C-alpha positions as CSV (number, residue, x, y, z in Angstrom):
1,X,30.4,110.2,131.6
2,X,32.8,111.1,134.3
3,X,36.3,111.9,133.6
4,X,39.3,111.2,135.8
5,X,42.3,113.6,135.2
6,X,45.6,112.5,136.8
7,X,47.0,114.7,139.4
8,X,50.8,115.9,139.2
9,X,52.4,117.4,142.0
10,X,52.8,121.3,142.1
11,X,56.6,121.5,141.9
12,X,58.4,123.8,139.6
13,X,59.9,122.9,136.4
14,X,63.6,122.4,136.8
15,X,65.5,122.1,133.6
16,X,68.3,119.5,133.2
17,X,71.4,120.9,134.1
18,X,73.9,120.5,130.9
19,X,77.1,118.9,132.0
20,X,80.0,121.0,132.3
21,X,82.7,120.3,129.5
22,X,86.6,119.5,130.2
23,X,88.9,119.8,127.8
24,X,93.2,119.2,128.8
25,X,95.1,122.2,126.3
26,X,98.5,123.5,125.9
27,X,98.6,127.4,126.3
28,X,100.4,128.7,122.9
29,X,100.7,132.5,123.5
30,X,98.8,135.2,124.8
31,X,96.7,137.6,122.9
32,X,95.0,141.1,123.2
33,X,92.7,141.2,126.1
34,X,95.2,139.0,128.4
35,X,93.9,135.7,127.4
36,X,96.0,132.4,126.6
37,X,95.8,131.1,123.3
38,X,95.4,127.1,123.1
39,X,94.3,124.6,120.0
40,X,92.1,121.6,120.6
41,X,91.1,119.6,117.8
42,X,91.9,122.3,115.5
43,X,89.7,124.8,117.1
44,X,90.9,128.1,119.0
45,X,90.3,128.3,122.8
46,X,90.9,131.6,124.7
47,X,91.6,130.8,128.2
48,X,91.8,133.1,131.1
49,X,94.8,133.8,133.4
50,X,97.1,131.3,131.6
51,X,100.7,131.2,130.8
52,X,102.5,130.2,127.8
53,X,103.3,126.6,127.9
54,X,100.7,126.1,130.5
55,X,99.3,122.3,130.4
56,X,95.8,123.0,131.9
57,X,92.6,121.4,132.3
58,X,89.8,123.9,131.3
59,X,86.2,123.9,131.7
60,X,84.2,125.7,128.6
61,X,82.5,128.8,129.2
62,X,81.5,129.3,125.7
63,X,81.6,127.3,122.4
64,X,81.0,128.9,118.9
65,X,81.5,126.9,115.6
66,X,85.0,128.6,115.2
67,X,86.1,129.2,118.5
68,X,85.8,128.2,122.4
69,X,86.6,129.8,125.7
70,X,87.5,128.4,128.8
71,X,88.6,128.6,132.8
72,X,91.2,126.8,134.1
73,X,90.0,124.2,136.3
74,X,93.5,122.3,137.2
75,X,97.5,123.2,136.1
76,X,98.6,119.8,135.3
77,X,102.3,121.2,134.0
78,X,103.0,124.8,135.2
79,X,104.5,127.1,132.4
80,X,108.0,127.7,133.3
81,X,107.2,131.2,133.0
82,X,104.7,131.0,135.8
83,X,105.4,132.7,138.9
84,X,103.0,133.0,142.3
85,X,100.8,135.9,142.1
86,X,102.2,138.6,145.1
87,X,98.2,139.5,145.3
88,X,95.5,137.4,146.8
89,X,92.6,138.2,144.3
90,X,93.9,137.9,141.3
91,X,92.2,135.0,140.3
92,X,89.2,136.8,140.7
93,X,89.9,140.5,140.8
94,X,89.8,142.2,136.8
95,X,92.4,145.1,137.6
96,X,95.5,142.6,136.3
97,X,95.7,139.7,133.8
98,X,99.2,139.2,133.7
99,X,100.3,139.1,137.7
100,X,101.3,135.4,137.4
101,X,103.8,135.9,134.5
102,X,107.4,137.0,135.1
103,X,108.4,140.6,133.6
104,X,110.8,139.5,130.8
105,X,107.7,137.0,129.6
106,X,105.4,140.0,129.7
107,X,107.3,142.2,127.7
108,X,108.5,139.4,125.1
109,X,104.5,138.5,124.4
110,X,103.5,142.3,124.5
111,X,105.7,142.9,121.8
112,X,104.9,139.9,120.1
113,X,101.3,140.9,120.0
114,X,102.0,144.5,118.8
115,X,104.2,142.7,115.8
116,X,101.1,141.0,114.9
117,X,98.8,143.8,115.0
118,X,101.2,145.9,113.1
119,X,102.9,143.0,110.6
120,X,102.3,145.0,107.5
121,X,104.2,148.0,108.5
122,X,106.6,146.6,111.4
123,X,109.3,145.4,109.1
124,X,109.6,148.1,106.8
125,X,109.1,150.9,109.3
126,X,111.6,149.5,111.7
127,X,110.0,148.1,115.0
128,X,112.2,148.4,118.0
129,X,112.0,146.5,121.1
130,X,109.3,147.3,123.6
131,X,110.5,149.6,126.5
132,X,110.1,148.4,129.9
133,X,108.5,150.1,132.9
134,X,110.9,151.8,135.2
135,X,108.4,150.6,137.8
136,X,106.5,147.1,137.2
137,X,104.7,147.4,140.5
138,X,103.5,150.3,142.2
139,X,103.3,152.4,139.2
140,X,99.5,153.9,139.1
141,X,98.5,157.3,140.6
142,X,94.7,156.8,140.2
143,X,91.8,154.3,141.0
144,X,88.4,154.0,140.2
145,X,87.0,152.1,143.2
146,X,83.3,150.5,143.1
147,X,81.1,149.9,146.0
148,X,78.9,147.2,147.3
149,X,77.2,146.1,150.7
150,X,78.3,143.1,151.7
151,X,75.9,141.8,154.7
152,X,75.0,145.4,155.4
153,X,78.8,146.5,154.9
154,X,80.1,148.8,152.6
155,X,83.0,146.9,150.3
156,X,84.6,148.6,147.4
157,X,87.0,147.7,144.9
158,X,87.5,146.4,141.2
159,X,85.5,144.3,138.7
160,X,85.9,140.9,138.3
161,X,86.8,140.4,134.6
162,X,84.0,140.2,132.2
163,X,81.6,141.2,135.0
164,X,80.2,143.7,137.1
165,X,80.8,141.5,140.3
166,X,82.8,143.5,142.4
167,X,86.3,142.0,144.4
168,X,86.7,144.0,147.6
169,X,90.3,144.0,148.7
170,X,92.9,145.0,151.3
171,X,95.4,146.2,149.0
172,X,96.0,146.5,145.4
173,X,99.9,145.7,144.2
174,X,99.5,148.4,141.4
175,X,99.7,151.1,143.6
176,X,101.9,152.6,146.2
177,X,102.1,151.5,149.8
178,X,101.5,155.2,150.8
179,X,98.5,155.0,148.2
180,X,96.8,151.9,149.7
181,X,97.1,153.5,153.2
182,X,95.1,156.4,152.3
183,X,92.8,154.5,150.6
184,X,92.5,152.2,153.7
185,X,91.7,155.5,155.4
186,X,89.3,156.4,152.8
187,X,87.4,153.4,153.0
188,X,87.1,153.2,157.0
189,X,85.6,156.8,156.6
190,X,83.1,155.7,154.0
191,X,82.1,152.5,155.6
192,X,80.9,154.6,158.9
193,X,79.5,157.1,157.0
194,X,75.7,157.5,157.6
195,X,75.5,158.4,153.9
196,X,77.1,155.4,152.6
197,X,74.1,153.8,150.9
198,X,74.1,156.6,148.7
199,X,77.6,155.9,147.5
200,X,77.6,154.5,143.8
201,X,81.7,154.8,143.4
202,X,85.0,157.0,143.9
203,X,88.0,158.0,142.9
204,X,91.5,158.2,144.4
205,X,94.1,160.3,142.9
206,X,97.5,161.3,143.8
207,X,100.4,163.8,142.3
208,X,103.7,162.6,141.4
209,X,105.3,163.0,145.1
210,X,102.4,160.7,146.7
211,X,101.7,163.2,149.0
212,X,98.8,165.2,147.8
213,X,95.7,163.5,147.4
214,X,91.9,164.1,146.1
215,X,88.9,162.2,146.2
216,X,86.1,162.4,144.2
217,X,82.6,161.1,145.2
218,X,80.2,159.9,143.0
219,X,76.3,159.5,144.2
220,X,73.4,157.7,143.2
221,X,71.3,160.4,143.7
222,X,71.9,164.5,143.3
223,X,71.7,165.1,147.1
224,X,73.8,168.1,148.3
225,X,73.3,167.6,151.7
226,X,74.7,163.8,151.8
227,X,77.6,165.4,149.7
228,X,78.5,168.1,152.5
229,X,78.4,166.0,155.7
230,X,80.7,163.2,153.7
231,X,83.2,166.4,153.0
232,X,82.7,166.7,156.8
233,X,83.7,163.4,157.6
234,X,86.7,162.8,155.6
235,X,88.2,165.9,157.2
236,X,90.6,164.0,159.3
237,X,92.1,162.1,156.6
238,X,94.3,165.5,155.3
239,X,92.9,165.2,151.7
240,X,93.9,168.4,149.6
241,X,90.5,168.0,148.0
242,X,87.1,166.7,148.0
243,X,84.8,166.9,145.1
244,X,81.4,165.1,145.2
245,X,79.2,164.4,141.7
246,X,75.5,163.7,141.5
247,X,74.0,161.7,139.0
248,X,74.2,163.6,135.8
249,X,77.5,163.1,134.0
250,X,80.3,165.4,135.9
251,X,77.2,167.2,137.7
252,X,79.3,168.8,140.6
253,X,77.2,169.3,144.1
254,X,79.7,170.3,146.0
255,X,83.7,170.2,146.6
256,X,86.4,171.1,149.3
257,X,89.9,172.2,149.3
258,X,91.8,172.3,145.8
259,X,91.1,169.2,143.2
260,X,94.2,169.7,141.3
261,X,97.1,167.7,141.4
262,X,100.6,167.9,139.3
263,X,103.5,166.3,138.1
264,X,106.5,167.3,136.6
265,X,108.1,166.5,133.0
266,X,111.9,166.7,132.9
267,X,113.9,165.5,130.2
268,X,115.3,162.0,130.9
269,X,118.0,162.6,128.1
270,X,118.8,165.8,128.9
271,X,117.9,167.6,125.3
272,X,114.5,166.8,124.4
273,X,113.4,170.1,126.1
274,X,114.9,173.0,128.2
275,X,114.4,172.3,131.9
276,X,111.8,171.0,134.3
277,X,108.0,171.5,133.1
278,X,105.4,171.3,135.9
279,X,101.7,170.3,134.8
280,X,99.0,170.6,137.1
281,X,95.5,169.1,136.0
282,X,92.0,169.3,137.4
283,X,91.4,165.3,138.7
284,X,88.6,165.1,136.0
285,X,90.9,165.6,133.4
286,X,92.6,162.7,131.5
287,X,96.5,161.7,132.7
288,X,98.6,158.4,132.0
289,X,98.4,156.4,135.1
290,X,102.3,155.9,134.8
291,X,104.2,159.3,135.4
292,X,107.2,158.1,135.4
293,X,106.7,155.8,131.8
294,X,104.7,159.2,130.7
295,X,108.0,160.8,131.0
296,X,109.9,158.6,128.7
297,X,107.4,158.6,126.1
298,X,106.7,162.4,126.0
299,X,110.7,162.6,125.2
300,X,110.5,159.6,122.6
301,X,108.2,161.6,120.8
302,X,109.6,164.9,120.9
303,X,112.7,163.2,119.3
304,X,110.4,161.7,116.6
305,X,108.4,164.7,115.5
306,X,112.1,166.6,115.0
307,X,111.0,169.9,115.6
308,X,112.8,173.3,114.3
309,X,112.0,176.6,115.6
310,X,110.2,177.5,112.6
311,X,107.6,174.7,112.2
312,X,104.0,175.2,113.3
313,X,102.3,172.4,115.1
314,X,99.1,171.0,115.1
315,X,97.9,168.7,118.1
316,X,94.7,167.1,118.4
317,X,93.2,165.6,121.4
318,X,95.8,167.8,123.5
319,X,94.7,167.4,127.1
320,X,96.4,169.0,129.8
321,X,99.5,169.9,127.8
322,X,101.2,166.5,128.1
323,X,102.8,167.1,124.7
324,X,101.8,170.8,124.1
325,X,104.2,172.5,126.4
326,X,107.4,170.3,125.7
327,X,106.4,170.8,121.2
328,X,105.9,174.5,122.4
329,X,109.4,175.0,123.7
330,X,110.8,173.7,120.4
331,X,108.6,175.0,117.6
332,X,106.9,178.6,116.4
333,X,103.5,177.8,117.5
334,X,101.4,174.7,118.6
335,X,97.3,174.9,117.9
336,X,96.1,172.5,120.4
337,X,92.7,171.1,120.1
338,X,90.7,169.3,123.0
339,X,87.2,168.5,123.8
340,X,87.4,168.8,127.6
341,X,86.9,172.1,129.3
342,X,88.5,170.8,132.3
343,X,91.5,170.0,130.5
344,X,91.7,173.0,128.2
345,X,91.5,175.3,131.5
346,X,94.4,173.0,132.6
347,X,96.5,173.5,129.8
348,X,96.0,177.4,129.6
349,X,97.1,177.5,133.3
350,X,100.0,175.2,132.7
351,X,101.2,177.5,129.9
352,X,100.6,180.2,132.0
353,X,102.8,178.8,134.6
354,X,105.5,177.7,132.4
355,X,105.5,180.9,130.1
356,X,104.4,179.5,126.8
357,X,102.9,181.8,124.9
358,X,103.3,180.4,121.7
359,X,99.9,177.9,122.1
360,X,96.6,178.8,120.4
361,X,93.7,176.5,122.7
362,X,90.8,175.5,120.9
363,X,88.1,174.1,123.1
364,X,85.7,171.9,120.8
365,X,84.8,169.0,119.0
366,X,88.2,167.6,117.3
367,X,86.2,166.4,114.1
368,X,84.6,169.8,113.7
369,X,87.6,172.0,114.4
370,X,90.0,169.9,111.9
371,X,87.0,170.8,109.2
372,X,86.9,174.5,110.4
373,X,90.8,174.5,110.2
374,X,90.8,173.2,106.7
375,X,88.3,175.9,106.0
376,X,90.5,178.5,107.2
377,X,93.5,177.4,104.8
378,X,95.6,176.5,107.7
379,X,99.0,174.7,107.3
380,X,101.3,172.9,109.8
381,X,104.4,171.2,109.2
382,X,103.4,168.4,111.8
383,X,101.0,166.9,113.5
384,X,100.3,164.7,116.9
385,X,97.3,162.9,117.3
386,X,97.0,161.3,120.6
387,X,93.1,160.1,120.7
388,X,91.3,157.8,123.2
389,X,91.1,154.3,123.2
390,X,88.4,154.5,120.5
391,X,90.9,156.1,117.6
392,X,91.0,158.7,115.3
393,X,89.1,156.9,112.2
394,X,86.9,160.0,111.7
395,X,89.1,163.0,111.3
396,X,91.9,160.9,109.5
397,X,90.6,162.1,105.9
398,X,90.4,165.6,107.2
399,X,94.8,165.6,107.6
400,X,95.6,165.6,104.0
401,X,95.0,169.3,103.3
402,X,97.2,170.5,105.8
403,X,100.3,169.4,103.8
404,X,102.2,167.9,107.4
405,X,105.8,166.3,106.5
406,X,105.3,164.0,109.7
407,X,102.7,162.8,111.9
408,X,102.9,161.1,115.4
409,X,99.8,159.0,116.4
410,X,100.2,157.9,120.1
411,X,97.8,155.0,120.8
412,X,96.6,153.1,123.9
413,X,94.7,150.5,121.8
414,X,96.2,147.9,119.1
415,X,93.1,147.4,117.1
416,X,91.9,150.6,116.7
417,X,95.9,151.8,115.8
418,X,95.8,148.9,113.3
419,X,92.4,150.4,111.7
420,X,93.7,154.0,111.8
421,X,97.0,153.0,110.1
422,X,95.3,151.1,107.3
423,X,93.2,154.4,106.5
424,X,96.4,156.8,106.7
425,X,98.2,154.5,104.3
426,X,95.3,154.7,102.1
427,X,95.8,158.6,102.5
428,X,99.3,158.6,101.2
429,X,100.9,158.4,104.7
430,X,103.7,155.5,105.2
431,X,104.9,154.4,109.2
432,X,108.5,155.3,109.1
433,X,109.0,154.3,112.8
434,X,107.1,152.2,115.8
435,X,107.9,152.0,119.1
436,X,106.0,150.4,122.1
437,X,105.6,151.0,125.9
438,X,105.0,148.7,128.8
439,X,102.8,151.6,130.4
440,X,100.8,149.2,131.6
441,X,102.6,146.6,133.2
442,X,100.7,143.1,134.9
443,X,97.9,143.9,132.2
444,X,97.7,143.2,128.6
445,X,98.0,147.0,127.8
446,X,100.5,148.2,125.4
447,X,100.9,152.2,124.7
448,X,102.6,152.7,120.9
449,X,103.6,155.8,119.3
450,X,104.4,155.6,115.6
451,X,106.0,158.0,113.0
452,X,104.6,158.9,109.7
453,X,105.5,160.5,106.7
454,X,104.1,161.3,103.2
455,X,104.6,158.0,101.0
456,X,107.4,158.8,98.1
């Protein structure tokens, strides 16, 4: 018996595309991360690049049982706090979140967000109004720029929000005009380089006078020939220094010139510390994004820690000496612990240049060294903690044996700060003062400084 089989066309299967869900929403407020919060039929939705009191139509990009996310498709009624972004790339670029909101409202929302995170201590400790930035635009001195190829042409820029797609731009308003001009020169040279396909990313940094610039190039492979040729091609730009790194983390292939920059600390209040302190830093060392606001924060930290000449201070995550040197001018001795070899070298050089001989530098893991110092029966009158974004949870249990009467915690992340303050409260320390700073205008970031004392 012959069986006949039906023939089907050899076409690839195409799954049916789900219809995009669209909803109307009114934005209530902003949240940590930079998105706006709306409630639709009892469910919370997070909407990027929105402003409080916006009435919008959103396309739902993610929906779970308890929350959803969406993008603005249409602004039905704009918020009274909404302004026209000065950057044409704002809608896609992930460098800013709040460029479409007037600055007074940015400050109001950031202060409210910080209070919500720290609400269990805010009333009793005393929560001061947020300190605004002296320069809401053009405040950054350093930027990491990712590279990609568009029809064979090298482009560079920042990542899109929640993506690894790169947005190229002619100018970024977070930097000064002088910085943008130097950045354009760097791009022009790299675009014409015969080694451009070896580039992975680059960093451009400046000192506080916007005169000296250092460029750091990261390559896709270990290629000293490429690094040397790139340095030669960049010579006409008049950079202070060029550093070329390989594929392994911080693997130096070659350099030219001086790869250090500098900025000054001068007491804005006239009495926080004597005279001016000038700090140099290797471009691989961490520094704050905004030199002007950094000076304000340093002054406030010194005021909060309130040192006497006979006191000893333990500084954890001490970096290049940003707090170390001003503190050393006011107390008997500072023990400064830092894991970065570049930052420790910078701090030692800065102490020598500024005649600070009462600083003991320790290079190594902070958690490990707090345990070692306990083993040496060390005692300190005050402790300063300035950890990375991940916080300092692992070391907090080691602090009580030092018998410090004051702890000052400097943080750039409200979620990890809230977690660490809960731990410190369990260990017997109570927040006495909370100050916030707009160190990162046009973004959701908030810098916070907290003074803690032993609970009575």
